[in-house]
N, C-alpha and C positions, 0 to 999 in steps of 0.2 A: 335268751332274747336280742342279746348283742351280736350272736351267730345270725340271728333270723334278719334284723336288720342291717347286717352287711350283707347280707344274699339278697335282699331287697334292695340294697343300693347298688348293686353290681346288676342285678337284673335289668333288662330292658322293660321300658313305660310302651303302652298300648300306641302313642302316637309313633314313637321309632320305630316300632313294628310296621304301622300303618307307612311309614314315610321309605322303609327299606322297600315292602311289600311293592309300591307302587313305581320305585325305580328300578328293581329285578324282574318283576312280571309284569307290570304294567308298560312298560318302556318309558317311562315317563323321566324326562332329564333335569325338571326343577328340584324334585326331594333330595338330590346329591347338595345344590348348594344349602339347601335349609338343614340338611344333617350337618354338614361342615359349620354352617354359622353356630348350631345347637352347640356341638362341642366346642367352639372357640369361644363362646359364652359362659361354659360351665353346666348348660342342660344335662349332656352327654359325657360320658369319656369315651375313647377309642373301644375301652375293652369292652361297653355296651353295644358299642359299634358292632364289634366282631361276633358278639352273643347274639345280636338278632340276623347278622347274615350266615349265622351259622349253617342253616340249613342248605341256603345257598350255594354258599362255599364248597361244599360235598356233595352237592347235585349231581346226577349223572349225565346231564347234558350240559356239554362245552357252552353252549351260548348262555346258560344260566348262570354257570360257574363263573364266566367271562363278564357278566355283569357287576355280579355278587364283588369279584376282584376289583373292578371298575369301580364301585361306589366306596370301596376301603382305601382305592387307591387316591379318589379325588379327595375325599377327606382329610388322607394324610400329607397331600399337597398343599392344604390350607391350615394344617395345623401341626406341623412336624415339630416345631419350635415346643410344644406341648409335652412331648413323649418323654418317659424316663427310660433309663438307660435299661433297665429289665425287660421293659416294652418293647425297645428298639430290637433288641437280642430274639426275642420272640417272633416279632414281625419280619426280622431278615430272614431268619430260618423257615418262616412260612413260605415267603417270597422265593427264595432259592429253590424249596422242592416242587414251587410252583412253575420254574422255569422248564420243567420236565414234562409240563403237561400238553393239553392239544394245542395246535398254533393258534386257534381262536383266543386261546388266554392269554398270550403272551405279551400282546399290547398293553392289555390292564397290569400285568405284572411288572413290566419294564417300569410305565410309569409308577409303581407304588416304590421300585427300587431307586427311582428317581428321587422320588420323597424323601425315602430314609437315607440317601446319600448325603443330603443337606443337614441332616438332625446334627445339633452340638452335641446330644447325649451318645453319640457313636461310640460303642466300646471300641478299642484299638485290634487291630485283627481282622474285625469285621468287613472292612474295605477290600483287603486281599481277598476275603473269601467269595465275595459279592462277585468281583472282576472273573475269578476263576469259574466262578460259576456261569456268567455270560460266557466267556472264551469256550468252555468246555459244551455249554448246553444249547446256545443260540447261534444259530447261521444266520448273522446280522443281516448280510446282503440280500437275503431273500424276503426281508422283511419290508414293508412299506416304507417311503421315505420320512414318514412322521416319527415311525418306530426308532428308525436306524438314528436320527436327530437324538433321540432321548437316550440311545446309547451312550453317543458321542457326549451327552450332558452328563451321564452318570461319571464317566470316565474325567471329564474335565472337572467335575465336583470333588471327585475324591482326589486328584492331582492339586488341587488348590488347598484343600484340608488335610489330606493324610499323605504329604510327599513321603516322607520316612518310611513307612510303611509298604508305600507300593516299591519304593527303589530296594528295600528288602525281597522282592521277587526276581531282582536280578533281572535278566535278559529276557526271562522268560514272559514281564509284561511287556517289553519292545515286541516279542514277537506276537503276542496274543494280540497287542493291537493291530499288528500289520494282517493279521487274517480278519478283524473286526473291517479294517477299509478297503483291502482290496477287491476293486472292483466297484468302489464306489462313482455315481455318476451325476449326482445332485448338488447344484453348485451350492446350496444353503447346504449341506452337509459337508461339502468339501471344505468350506471356509474354517468350520468347527476341525475339521480333521486335521487342516493344513496346520493350524494353532496347535493343537495336541504334538505333533510332530515336531513343532518348534520348541515347543516347552520340555519336550523328551530330549533334543539335542542342548537348549540354554540350560537346563536346570540338571544337566550332566547325570541325567538315567543312564544306566547302563543298555548300550548297544550288543554288546557281545558278538556273536558272528555272524549279526541280521544286519550288519552294515548296508550291506549290498541290497539286501532284500529290503531295509527302509529306504532306499534311496531309488528303488526300482518301483516301489508301490507308490510315490509321489511325483518321481520325473515321469512316468507315464503321460501325465497331464499337459507337459513340455512339449511345445509351448502353448498355451490356453489359447483354445478356439471356441470362445461362447459369446451368442450375440443374445442380449436379452428381450426376452418375447416385449412385444410392444403393450403399454399398460400394465407391466410386470409390477403386481401389489408387493412384491420382497424387496425391490430397488435394488439388487445384487448386480453392479455392475462388472463387465469384462475386466477393469481396472483392479478393481477388489481383488480377483482370483489371480491376478497375475503379479500383484504385491504379497499377496496372502505365499503363495507358491515360492515366488522368487526367496522371500525372507527364509523360508524350508531351505532350498537349495544353497542358497549363499550362508548357512549358520554354523558350517561346520568343514574343517580342512579335509575330513575323512570321506567326503564327498566327491574330493576333486579329482582322483582317477576315473570317476565313472564320470563326472560331470562335464571337464573338460571337451573329451572328445566328442558328448552331444553338442557343447554349445558351437564348438568348431563346423559339425555336421550341419546345423543350423544356420550358423552364418552363411556357411558358402551356399545355401537354397537359394532358391529362385523367390522364397515369400517373403514379401517385404516385411511382415509382423512379426514373423519369425528371426528375421535379421537384428531388428529392433529390440526384440526381447530378449534374445540371446547375448547381444551387447551389452545391453544393460544389465544383465544378472553376469556378466562377466566384471565388470566395474564394481558391480556389489561384492561378488566372491573377493577381489583384491582386498579387501579390506580386513579379511581374514585368514587368507593365505598367504606362504612364505615362500621362500625360494625352492624348497624343498618338492611342496605339491606343483609349482611353476615350472619346474627345470625341464621336463621329459616333452612339456607342449609350447615353450616359447617359440619356435621354429615355426610350428603349426597356425600358433597365433597371429603371430606378424604377419604371416604370409596372406591369413584371412582379412587381417584389418587393413594390411596395405593395399590389397585387392579393393575393398570395399572403398577406399578413399580415392583411390585412383579412376575407378571405374564406375563408381556407382552414379545412377542419375538422380538420387534421394538424397537431399542436404539433412535430410535428419539421420539418416544411415550415416553420413558422414561425420556427422556431429556427435553419435556416439561411437562411432569407432575412434576419432580422436580421443574421446573422455577415455574409453575403455584403455588405449595405447597409455595415455596419461595415468590412470590407475595402474597399469601394470610396471612401469617405470617407478611410480612411488612405492610399489609394495616391494620390488626387486632393491631398491634404495633404504628400503626401513627395515630390511630384513636382517636379523642378529646373528652373526656367522662364526662359528668356531674355528680355531686358529688352521686347521686342513681343510677348511671348507674353501670352495669355487666360488669368486666373487662373480657373478652371473649379469651385473648389470653392466658392467664393462664390454662384455661378450654382446650383450645385448644391445647395447647403444651402438657398437661397431656394426652390427648388422642393419641396425636402420640408416645408419651414415653411409654403408656401403650400397644399400638399394636406392637411395635418394641424393647423394651428394652431385651425383652423376647427370642427375636431370637440373641440376642448378648451372651446368656449364652448356646445356645444349644451345644452340644457337637460334631455334625457334623458339624455345622458351615454354615449350607446349606444356610439361607436367612441373612447372616453376611452383605454383601455388600449390598443388597438393601435396609435393615433397617438403614444400616449406611449413605447412600446416603442420604432418608427420612430425618432423624435427621438432617444431616448437609443441608440440604437444607432450612429448618426450622431454625437452627440455625444461617445460615448466613443472615439472614433478618435484624436482629436489633441487639442491645445491649442486651436488656432485653430477647430476645429469645435466645441469645447467653449465656447468664448467667443460664439462668433455665436450658437447655438442658445441657451444660456442666457440670453444678454442679451436675445433676443427673446421668449423664453417665462415666466422669471420673472415680468416685469410682467402678464403674463395671468394666471398663476395667482394671484398675488395677487390681482387682482383678482375674477378667480372664487371664491377663498376667500370673500371678504366679502359677493358679490353671494348665496350658497348659506347656507341657515341649519341644515337638517337634520346631524345630527352624520355621517349616513354619508356622503353628499357630501361634506362639509366633510374627513372622513377620507380618501377620494379624492383630493380634491386635494391633500393633504399628503403623501401616500405618493408623487405623481407627482413635488411638489416636491423630495422625501427624494431620489429617484433622481437627479434634476439635481445636486443638492446635492455628491453622494456622486461625481457623475463630478469632479466639482473636485479632487477628493483626489488624483486620479490625476496632477495638473499641478502641478509646482513652482513658484514666483512668487517669483523674489527681491525684485522690487520691490513694496511695500505696493500702491500707486497703480496698479500693472497688475492687482491680482485684480477679476476681474469680479464679484465678490461685494461688493466694498467699497462699490459705488453702491446696493446694497440692503441693507445690514448693519442699518440702524435697523427698515427694514421688517421684515424676518426675523427680528430678535431680538424685536420688539413681538408677532408671530405666534408666537414659541416659547413667551414667558413666557404670553401670552393661553391656549394650549392648555395649559400646563401647571396653570392654575387653573380648566381648565374642568371641570363636573362629571361629562363624558365619558370613563372609563375608557379608551377606544380612542382619544381624542385625546391624553389625557394622554401614552399609550405612544408614540405618535407624536411629541411634542413633546419627549418624554425623548431620542428617538432622532436628532430634527433639532437638538437642544442637542449633542449628541456630536459630529455631522458638522459643524456650524458652528466647535466649539470645536476641531476637527482642523486649522481653515483657520489658519495661521499669521499672527498679529497681528491678527486680526478683532474677536475680542473686547476690550472696553476692560475695565479693572479694576472698574467700575461695574457692567459686565454680568455680570462672572464672581463676584460680589460677591451679584447678584440670582441667578444660575445656583446656586449653592452653596445659599443660602435653600431655593430649590424644592426642590431634590435633597435636603436634608434634612428638609423638611415631608413629602416623597413616600416618604422610606424609612420612614415612622412610620405610613404610611396603615393603615386597619383591615383584618381579615382578607381582607374579600370585595374589596379593593383590592391582593392579595398580588402580583400580576404586577408594577402600578406600582412598589411598593416593592422588588422585585428588580431591576426595571429601573432605577428609580434608582439603585440602589447599586452596580449595574456600570456605570454613564454614571458614579458618581462616582469609581471605578478608574480608567478610561480618562481621563478628563481630570484627574485629580489627577496623573496620569504628566507631563500637560503645561503643568499647570500648580500644582506642589507649594507654591509659597509663600501662593496665594490658599487653598487647601485647608487648608494647616497652619494659615492665620491664621484664618477663617472658620469651617470645618466641624469639625477637631477639638476645638477650644476648646467647641462645642455638643455635639458627643458624651460630651466629658468631663462638661460639666455634665449631660447626661443620663443618664450612668452614675453620677454620683454620687445624683440622685435616686431612681435606679434601686434603688440600694442601701438606701437611706433607706423606700422601698418595702417592700422585701424586708426590711427589719428590721423593719418593722411588721406582716408577714405579709399584705400587700394581694394582690386579687384576682388573678385571671389573666389580665384585661385589662394589668394593670401588668407581670407577669411576662414577656408578651408583647411589650410594649415594650419592656423591659428586653431582652430576647434580639435584638429587630431593631437596637439600639444595640451589643452585640457583633458581629453580624453588618455591621454599618455601619461599625465599626471595622477589622475585616478586609478589607472590600472596600477601603476609600479607602487601604489600606495598599501602594501601589502605587509609590512613591520612597523612595529611601534617608532622605531628611528627613523624611518623614511617618511612617516605620516607627519612628526614634527617640524619636516620641512619639506614637504607639499602642501599641507595644509595651510600655511601663512601664505603661501604663493599665491594659493586660489583665493584667498582671501584681500590678501594686498591687491591682486589684478581687480576684484569688486570696489574697492577705496580709489583706485586709478579712474576708474569709470565715473564715481561719484563725482571726483575731482574736476570733472571735466576734461581729462586728459585723453580720453580714448572716445570714438565717435561710437555711439551704443545703439542697438535695438534691442527689441523683448528677445530675440532668438540667442542675440550673445550673451543675455543675463541667464536664460534659463540653460544655456548651455553650461555656465560657471556653476549655477544650481544643481546641474543633474551630475558633473563631475564631483562636487561635495556631497551630494548622496550617496555617490558610490562610493566614496571614502567612508563615509559615516556606516555603508553597511560593512565593508570590510573591519570596521573599527568595532564591531561589535562581538567580535569572540573576543576580546580583551578586555577586562573593565577599565584597566588605566588608561588604553588607546580611547576608549567608548567616554570615559570621563575628560579627557583631554581635547578631544575632539567637541564635545559640548560645551564646555566651559569657554572655548574659544570660539569656536563657530556661530554658537546661537546669539550670545551677546553682539558680536559683528553684524550677523543679517539683522537682529531686531533694532541695533544702533541706525543701520543705513535705512531700515524702513519707517524709524523716527522719524530721522532725517528727513526722506524725500516727504513724510507726510506735512512737513511744517510749512506754512507760509514763505513766501520767496519774493524779494524784489524784482530777481531776474530768473524768468522761467528755466530749468533744467532738464534736458532730455532724459538724462537717466531718472531723475526724480519722477517725471512724468510715467515713467518707464515701469520703474519700481511697484507702480500702484494698479498696473493691469493685471487682470484675473488670472491671465495665463503665467506670469513671473509669480504672482503672491501663491498659486497652488505651486509650481516648483518650488518656493521657499516651504512651504507647508511640508511638501514632501522630506526634505532635508531637516528641518526642526524634528518631524516627528520620529524620522529614522535615529536622529541623534538623542532622542530621549526613550525608547522603548526599553533599550537594554541597561537602563541606569539602576543603579542598586537603592534600595530604598533610603538611606541614608544621604546618599549624594544627590536624588531627586529632591528629597526635603529639604536640601541647604538651594538647591536652583527656583524651586517653587517660591520661597522664601522671599526671591527677587522677582520673580516675571510678575506672580499675582498684582504684588503692589506696585510694579509699571503703569498697569493696566488700570488699577483701581486707584491710586493716589497720586500717580505722574512721578514715582522715583525712578529717576534716571541713573543714580550713583553709580552703578556697576555696569552700566553700558560705555565703550569706549568713544572717545570723541564727541564728550554727551554735552557740548556748548549748544544748547539750541534758543533759536529766537523766542520761542514762548512754549508755554508749559503744554504735556503730552496729556490730553483727557480724552480718549474715545469715547465713553460712556457720558461724561457730564458735558453734553452739550458742544461736544469737540466737530472738527470740521470732518465733511465725508471722507477725506484722504485716511483722516485719524481712525474714523469707524470701520474703514476697510480692514485694519491690521488686527482686528479682533479673529481674524483667522489663523493669524500665527499665534495668540492665545490660545486656539482652539488646537492649533496643531501640537502644542506643549501640554496643555492641562488633560487633553483627551490621550495622553499617550503614556499617561502616569502608571506606575503600578497600582492598585487599589488600594495598597495599606498605607500610599504616602496622605497625609491628612491635607488638606488645602487650604490656607488660610483666608479668612474671611469670605468663606464660601455663602455664606447666606446673601451678604450682598452683592458677591461675585453673581449667582444664580437670578436676582431679582433685575439686574442689569443685563443679563442677557436677556431676559424675558421681555423687557422694554425694548432692548434694541431688536429683538427677533420681528416684532412688529413694526419697525420703522418702514415709511414707505419709501423714502427717499432714496435708497441705495439698495437693491434686491439684493447684490453681492454679500454686502454687511449684515441684513436681517437672517440670510440664509447661513451663513457662519456663525452668527449668535445663536441659531436656532440648533445647527448640529453641537454645536458647543454645548448648549444646555442639556439638549440629549446625550452627547457622551459621558458628561457629570452625571446624569439621573441614572444612566444604565449602570455606572460603578457603585453608586451611593447604597451604602446598608439599608437594608429593610428597618423599617421603625417609623417613628412619628415624621421627623424629618421629612425624609423622602415622600412619604404622605401627603406632606405641606406642600414640598414642591411640586408634585403631580396636580394637585389641586390649583395650585396658582397657574401653571400650564394649561388647564383645563376652562379656567376663567377667562384667562387670557385668549386661549381660542374661541371661546362661546361669543365674547363680546368683539373681535376682531372677525367673525362669522358673521355677525349681525351688521355690521359694520362697512358700507361698498370699499372706502379706499385702503383698508386691511385685509380686506379677505383673503387676498392670494397670499399674502404675509401668514395670516393666521392660519391657512390651510397647510404652508409648507411647514410651520412650528409643530401642528398637529401630526404632519407624517413622519416626521422624526421622532417627537416623542412616542408615538405609538411604535414604530420599528424599535426603539430603546426598551421599551418595556415586552414586546415580544421575544427579542432575543434572549431575555431573562427569565420568561414564562411568569412575567408579574400579573397577578391576578387581575389588575387594572387594565393589561391589554386589551382584554375583550370588548370593555366599554369603548375605548377609543377605536377600535377595527370596527365594531358598530357604528360609530359614529361617521367612519370613514367611509364605511358602506352606504349609508343615507347620504352622502354625499355624490352617489353616482347618478342620483336623480335630479340633482341641482343643474339647470341651463346651463350657467357657469363653468363652474370646476367639476361638472361630470367627467368630462375625458380626462382632466388631470388626475383627479382622483381614481380611475380608470387603471392611468401609468403609475400611481402611488402602488399599486399593489406590487409592480416590479419591483421600485424601493425597497419594498418591506422585505421581500424575497431574496434580494441579489445581494453579494457583499461588497461593501464600501472601502474604498483604498486610503481616505484619508481620516476616518471615524470610524466608532462601531467596529471596531477589527480586533479579533483574538491576538495579534500582533501587538497592539497598543494595550492590551489588556481587559479588553470588553469581556462583560459576562456575556457570553454568546454559548447556549445550549446545543448541543450537536445534532439534536432531533428536531430544531424549532421550527424547519418547514413541513417535515411531516405533522407536528400537533396543528400549526395554521392551516393546512390543508383539511383535516379532519375536523377541527373548530369552526371552518368558517366556508368551505366549499357549501355544504347544503345550503346556507344563506344565499350565496352566490346563485346557485342556482334557482332557488325558489322565488329570488329578488327576480331574475332574468325574466320568468313564465309571468310572472303579477305584471313586470313594468311595461309601460307604453313603448309602441315599437320604434319612437326617436330615441329611448334610453337604451332598448337594448343592448346595443352596440358596447354600449360601459361595461355593461355585466359581463357580456362575451370578451370583453377586453381583458378587462379583472382577472377572469376565469382563465383564460390563457394564461396571462402572467404566471398565477400559483401554478399551473398543472406546468410549463414552460421549465419553472426551478426547481421541480420534484424528481426525483430519481426514478427512472420507470420501473424498476423492480420494488418501487414502493406503491408509485402508481396504479400498476396494473392489478394489484389484489381487491385496489379499494373501487375498480368500476364495476358498475352492475352487470349482470347477466346479459342482460337485453342490449349490452354496449355496443354494439355495432349500429342500431338503428340510430342510438341516441347520438352516435358520434356521426353519422350523415346529415343527422338534423341540424347539429352545431355547423357541419361543411357548409350545409345550406342556409343556416341563418348568416354566416359571414359574408355572403353578398351583398348582405344590406350596409356593410361598410364602404367607404369611400372607394370609389373604384380605381382612381391611380393608386391607392395603395395596395390594392388586389393585383392589380394586373402583373406585376414580376413573376406570383407565385401561379399564375392561370395554367402554363403547361404543365408545371409540377403537381398542381391538385388534379388536373384534368386525367393524368395518366395514373395516379394515386386510385382515383376513384374508379377506374377499369376493372379492378379486380372484384369488389363486392357486385357488379352486374352478374357474376356466374354464381353467386350466392347459393346455399341448398334452401335458404329461406327465402319465399316468397316476397314476406314483407320488408326484407334486406334490400330485395333486388329493387322492390318499388321505390325505396328511399333514395335508392343508389341512383336511379333513372333521373329523379327530379332533381338532386342535386346536380347530378353533373351536367344536366341541362342548364340548370342557372350559371353554373360556371362556364359553360360554351358561349352563353350568350352575353357575357361580363364583356362590357365595352365595344358590342356593337351597338350600329344605330339605333334608336328608338326603345333600348333596353334599360 
């Protein structure tokens, strides 16, 4: 009974017989998937499938046998993980035997072996057995592409899972694969084959005596000459093949004796792509080669590279040649030598010097730059190479400088010298005496100072750059050199307008060198600038002319430029702030431009302090209270009107102060920010002025509780501070602050104040954690907006509040943002606010500089623009079509603002396939906008609309004619 039950379990069912028959004899493809699914689900076993296929597998007709084996192979591809070890053994023996079958059967056999190569239950030894059978029985290159690819897949699978077994074959495995690959032409297969060769080498398989054969079977494809066919579904690019083959050729030094002559031959050819590929491959080889591999080929390699740099018309070939020379020199520099080995680096560098140095001395200087590039490419490869070349070239260049009298020739020589000096910065020298530049220090300093005083602006500029590079060399400049350098930089910083480039360069150099030599610049430059600032104050007090004012502005710029070290900031910051106090006391004739200039210098100092937490806090606690005190003082009523106090409350000046305070706050640590917020928020809510310097004010400061218009304007400074704080800093009295801001945001007496309050409210809303309080704030804002929009006097302020609150929520993906966006969209039809609502979409999509910024720790999701586009553009388009003619421009303008801010790669996939017609209709509709706005774009649009006139679609041509005609008529009489 038990035996009968077992036989019944093994015996195929009628349904299985039917599926097998339909596939084998009926030539139907569907049953194979059904059988595989049934085996996976446990309805049948693989043994039952084999039983059902019995007669098919032994059929004398090759096509029938092939169909039978194809069905079994497809089942195995789906179910190989279910096989037991014993089943795998029998199936392997069956498939190996079938490799000797008719050629029609072979493709299905290979598919079955591919499935079995992925089996976890594959017993040891069978991987070797399968590969031996394939190498012996199958002429792979006579198979179709897909079957050759199957063979490569089988080899790849076994190399990934049975590496040690395959290595047991020794060089026979390498030889077998060479036979498989030899003659391959299909790029899909070549990519896999190149990977196999790379793994053979990198995983240390035995190559035996077949190194040259393996090189030949791969190098025959070099250089790659492949252009993918149009609309290639496989997506294989020429670059993919180039990189895969290069990885093989550059994977072992054992290819060097065969590869290097090939590379030299291709570099010397006339084919540009071959030159580039060869030079790039040489660069890759240098990472694995040593002196031994390169020795015999160095003269030829150098000759080929030299010729390409001297004679090529291609900048790419020149660049790759220089890179290859750099890599060759680095390889020779890094090679580990035995005691009796010849050091090839010196002789190689001497050859380069011998072929290049005489070009540096030619009167016509024709090959100066190619020679310099070659020398610098080699010098940049290692400290040894840099020392060797620099010590030979610098004396020559110094001599040539003094031989030439023309400024342009001298500048060329200085530029070359500067390149070699920069290379010295790459290598550190612990011992001062080891520095190659030490022996040339006096000559170089003399040369630099001579050029800094030369009448030629170009020579001055190069001199400034050389001074910066020399200063970067540790312990190279003496204290006397530094004092001279500071004097020159000070003088150059105050050159006249025609030499402004030198002035800017001198200030930048001062900042760079001040970081390295803070004592020298604190002692010699800052006192001179302080004196200059004092003289400038006197000039301004007398109302002297624009030349003195320009010099004073340079002084402010120089003070900020040199503030690159904490010790210097502690001297320059008080000078700048004291200058503002002098203005406040009426000692200086002041306009808004002067105050803005000081604020710009303060902001630059604040930016430089951001990298150092201590400097950042020093700047904040010194500058911010001072600026607030000046502003509060300016907002107070006074008996005698002050020019400065009026200036300090101007929009542009307050905006400049906003930038300073924001920059000084963004990089504060949470602990220090908490200390500051505990003082500044009570200043605005309670009038607590105790932390302000010189805080004797004539009346109370209360910008929210019925304060003067001037005091309300200072809410912009509060915005700059609280909207730049880290998100985890708790703001005291937040509930009161938010309500006061809401009230002020709808104050109609001062648009500047109401806008600042709206922005401040939005900035705080954006950072507030999700929860009940946030929902309450949003609802308060919505109520305020609706009330304001319903009453005429406050409608503009309410709209501004709506705009900023919407932006705050859009940036953080808040769920309520969609309601606010819908409300904004509804205003596009409003006769008064419609155009402003259209422009509001620009604000929603653009980055701000003072609030809701990533630098100010706002919550800004990286894909907010794309999400806004997806959520709202369909409604804008629908609204455009449904809107009356006089309202359509508002929708169109709003839509254009959204599209204009969206990255093109994101926008293009979203456009509908009838897109050309829709775009042309939009261009037609744009002609309804005011003519003066469109006229500047008329020529550009007419040119662009010429192309669709030749479109292959008649409807596109029709729309193009219509749109172009309207644009032609734009601005003409009667249009």
